C-alpha positions as CSV (number, residue, x, y, z in Angstrom):
1,F,25.8,-47.6,-46.6
2,H,27.5,-47.8,-49.9
3,L,29.1,-51.1,-50.8
4,A,31.8,-49.4,-52.9
5,T,33.1,-47.4,-49.9
6,L,33.9,-50.5,-47.8
7,P,37.6,-51.6,-48.1
8,V,36.7,-55.3,-48.5
9,D,35.8,-57.7,-51.3
10,P,32.2,-56.9,-52.5
11,R,30.9,-60.4,-51.3
12,V,32.2,-59.7,-47.8
13,G,30.9,-56.1,-47.8
14,K,27.5,-57.3,-48.9
15,M,27.4,-59.9,-46.1
16,M,28.4,-57.2,-43.6
17,I,25.6,-54.8,-44.7
18,Y,23.0,-57.6,-44.7
19,G,24.1,-58.6,-41.2
20,A,23.6,-55.1,-40.0
21,L,20.2,-54.8,-41.7
22,F,18.9,-58.1,-40.4
23,G,20.3,-57.7,-36.9
24,C,22.8,-60.6,-37.0
25,I,26.0,-58.6,-37.2
26,D,28.1,-60.9,-35.0
27,P,27.6,-64.1,-37.1
28,A,27.8,-62.1,-40.3
29,L,31.1,-60.6,-39.3
30,T,32.5,-64.0,-38.2
31,I,31.5,-65.5,-41.6
32,A,32.8,-62.5,-43.4
33,A,36.2,-62.8,-41.6
34,S,36.3,-66.5,-42.4
35,M,35.7,-65.7,-46.1
36,S,38.8,-63.4,-46.0
37,A,41.1,-66.0,-44.5
38,R,42.2,-69.5,-45.1
39,N,40.1,-72.5,-44.2
40,P,40.3,-73.1,-40.4
41,F,39.9,-76.9,-40.8
42,M,43.2,-78.7,-41.3
43,S,43.4,-82.0,-43.1
44,P,46.7,-83.8,-42.5
45,F,47.4,-86.3,-45.2
46,D,47.9,-89.2,-42.7
47,K,44.7,-88.3,-40.7
48,R,42.3,-87.2,-43.4
49,D,39.5,-89.5,-42.3
50,E,39.7,-88.3,-38.7
51,A,39.8,-84.7,-39.8
52,D,36.8,-85.1,-42.0
53,A,34.9,-86.8,-39.1
54,A,35.8,-83.9,-36.8
55,R,34.6,-81.4,-39.4
56,K,31.3,-83.2,-39.8
57,E,30.7,-82.8,-36.0
58,F,30.3,-79.0,-36.7
59,A,28.3,-79.4,-39.9
60,T,25.2,-77.2,-40.1
61,A,22.6,-77.3,-42.9
62,E,25.2,-78.4,-45.4
63,S,26.8,-75.0,-45.4
64,D,30.5,-74.4,-45.2
65,H,30.0,-70.9,-43.8
66,L,27.7,-72.1,-41.0
67,T,30.0,-75.0,-40.3
68,T,32.9,-72.6,-39.8
69,L,30.6,-70.4,-37.7
70,E,29.7,-73.3,-35.4
71,A,33.3,-74.3,-35.0
72,F,34.2,-70.7,-34.1
73,N,31.3,-70.4,-31.6
74,Q,32.3,-73.7,-29.9
75,W,36.0,-72.5,-29.8
76,K,34.9,-69.2,-28.3
77,E,32.8,-70.8,-25.6
78,I,35.5,-73.2,-24.6
79,R,38.0,-70.4,-24.5
80,R,35.7,-68.3,-22.3
81,T,34.8,-71.1,-19.9
82,N,37.8,-73.4,-19.8
83,G,40.9,-71.5,-20.5
84,E,43.9,-71.8,-22.8
85,R,44.9,-75.4,-22.1
86,A,41.4,-76.7,-23.0
87,T,41.3,-74.4,-26.0
88,Q,44.5,-75.8,-27.4
89,S,43.2,-79.4,-26.8
90,F,39.9,-78.5,-28.6
91,L,41.8,-77.1,-31.6
92,R,44.1,-80.2,-31.8
93,E,41.3,-82.7,-31.4
94,N,39.1,-81.1,-34.0
95,F,41.9,-80.4,-36.5
96,L,41.4,-76.6,-36.4
97,S,44.1,-74.1,-37.0
98,R,44.6,-71.2,-34.6
């Protein structure tokens, strides 16, 4: 692989290559995608403390990337097992954007 040939930001491309090399491509691609998008955690002005508390429930090793990955994995599992209504409720309760 050549980093320069990937049509992505070099940081994202590097993460994708390392994910492939270390055999953890799924989490690497999820984190790479989150690096290329806006923050999935919403923080409404009138509910900032609640939103911060919800985000801390996903916190992993004091890493924003791993926190986002944990939120994504939980969302994916709820979507797979409980359907759309439960998914929407999960997003709303945890101040996550769609």
